[in-house]
C-alpha distance (Angstrom), angle and dihedral (degrees) to the residues before:
residue distance angle dihedral
X1 . . .
X2 3.78 . .
X3 3.76 128.2 .
X4 3.83 89.8 -111.1
X5 3.79 92.8 60.4
X6 3.79 90.9 48.6
X7 3.80 91.3 51.0
X8 3.82 90.9 48.9
X9 3.79 90.9 52.9
X10 3.81 91.7 47.0
X11 3.80 90.8 50.8
X12 3.80 91.1 49.0
X13 3.79 91.4 48.9
X14 3.80 90.4 49.3
X15 3.82 91.0 52.3
X16 3.80 91.2 49.0
X17 3.80 91.5 50.9
X18 3.82 90.0 48.2
X19 3.81 90.8 52.1
X20 3.83 92.1 47.9
X21 3.81 90.7 49.2
X22 3.81 90.6 49.4
X23 3.83 90.6 53.0
X24 3.81 91.5 47.4
X25 3.79 90.3 52.1
X26 3.84 93.8 56.7
X27 3.77 111.7 118.6
X28 3.81 132.0 179.5
X29 3.84 92.0 -83.9
X30 3.81 96.3 48.1
X31 3.79 112.2 118.0
X32 3.78 115.1 -125.6
X33 3.80 129.6 -168.5
X34 3.77 135.2 176.5
X35 3.79 118.8 -84.4
X36 3.77 106.3 -127.1
X37 3.79 94.2 -158.1
X38 3.84 95.2 64.5
X39 3.79 120.4 71.9
X40 3.78 124.6 -150.2
X41 3.80 115.4 -154.4
X42 3.80 118.8 -175.7
X43 3.80 111.5 -135.0
X44 3.80 99.0 176.2
X45 3.80 134.4 -4.2
X46 3.78 130.8 -164.9
X47 3.78 127.7 175.1
X48 3.79 94.7 -81.6
X49 3.85 106.9 11.8
X50 3.79 136.5 56.5
X51 3.79 129.0 -164.6
X52 3.77 107.5 -153.9
X53 3.76 138.7 171.5
X54 3.81 108.3 -129.6
X55 3.77 115.3 -175.2
X56 3.83 88.9 -23.5
X57 3.82 96.9 -51.3
X58 3.80 120.5 104.8
X59 3.83 119.8 -128.3
X60 3.79 134.5 178.3
X61 3.78 108.5 -141.1
X62 3.79 137.8 172.6
X63 3.82 107.7 -92.5
X64 3.78 92.1 -120.6
X65 3.83 89.6 63.0
X66 3.78 88.8 62.0
X67 3.80 89.3 45.4
X68 3.82 88.2 54.2
X69 3.79 91.0 51.8
X70 3.81 89.7 50.4
X71 3.82 88.8 54.0
X72 3.82 89.3 57.0
X73 3.79 93.7 55.1
X74 3.81 91.7 97.9
X75 3.82 90.1 69.4
X76 3.80 96.0 -118.8
X77 3.81 114.9 130.8
X78 3.79 121.6 -120.8
X79 3.81 130.2 -157.2
X80 3.81 110.2 -104.4
X81 3.82 90.3 -121.3
X82 3.83 90.0 62.5
X83 3.81 97.9 47.5
X84 3.81 97.2 102.3
X85 3.79 114.1 46.2
X86 3.81 110.8 -128.2
X87 3.81 95.1 7.1
X88 3.78 127.7 115.7
X89 3.80 118.7 -92.7
X90 3.80 88.8 -113.7
X91 3.83 94.1 54.6
X92 3.80 92.3 44.6
X93 3.80 92.2 49.2
X94 3.81 92.8 47.1
X95 3.80 89.8 49.7
X96 3.80 89.8 49.4
X97 3.82 90.7 53.4
X98 3.81 90.7 51.8
X99 3.81 92.9 48.1
X100 3.81 90.6 50.5
X101 3.82 90.4 50.0
X102 3.81 92.2 53.8
X103 3.78 91.3 45.3
X104 3.82 102.2 -112.2
X105 3.80 94.9 112.2
X106 3.78 133.2 32.6
X107 3.79 132.9 -156.9
X108 3.81 112.0 -110.7
């Protein structure tokens, strides 16, 4: 292994840690927007659950999470507390953190 490969890995690890820290720092007032670089493809949808491919990984999510992502399609940011219609600020914020971690949302 060369020093260049080691430096590349260290830089990648540093970016991953930065992204994790950014997600952990999200609070109810943090503004979230869709991340254009990650695609969400619905595989199967029932009344309350959705199986979706997100950036190549498959997730089972509550249907209202996908509805929230659809509401962000216009490019306007939304406070984390308002992400899930009808949910508590805590649940919406926690969901926002998760969606930032998997790359669907970004902090503005």
